[in-house]
N, C-alpha and C positions, 0 to 999 in steps of 0.2 A: 468664110470668104473674109478677105482684108482688100479694102479699097487702096490702090496704090496711087492715085492721084485725085484731085478735085476738080476734074474737068466735067462738064456738063454730059458730054458724050459718054464718058467712063460711067458715070451715075445713072444715066438712061438704060445703058446696057444691063447694068447690074439689077437694076428695077425689073426690066422686062426679063431677065435670066430668072429673077425670083419669083416672079407669076408663074412662069414656064414650070419652074420646080414644083410650085405649090398644086397648080393644076393637074400637072402629071403625076407627082408623086404624094401630094398629101402632106407637104414640107411647109414649116412655119418659122419664122423669125422669133425666137423665144427670148432674146436679150441681144442687145448691142453693148460691147465692151468698148468704151471710150478713155483712153487715158488711164487704163487698168481698173475703171469703174463701170459695174454692170448697169445698164439702164433698161428699164421694160420699154419696147417700141409703141408707139403712139403715133397718129398721124403728124403732130406738130414737130417730130425730130426728123431731122435731115441726115442722111448719110455724109461723113466726111471721110478723106482720106487717113488712112490708118485704121479706121472702125473695124472692128472683130465681130461677126455674127456668129452666134449660137442658135442652130437649126435644130428642130426636133421634128421627127418624120415619122408617120404610122406605118411605112411600109419601105421606103426607099433605103438601100445600104450606103455605106459612105462612098463607095467607089462610084454607084449611080448620081450621087449628088455633086461629087467632084467632078464628073464626067458633065453634067449640066452646065458647069461653069466655065469649062474649057473652050 
């Protein structure tokens, strides 16, 4: 997932969808890539426009994860 803007509504939607993916599919954010540098997620990190997320799932397929974010 890549955030395309930094509006609060977009970020809130991304967080809501991320929680739904985790609850429904057992998927977690393993790494945030910002400016080409990987970062381990922690509660102090705020997502920014352009961030890329590496998701790890125990059961969901790539298509299921993409569908959850559409």
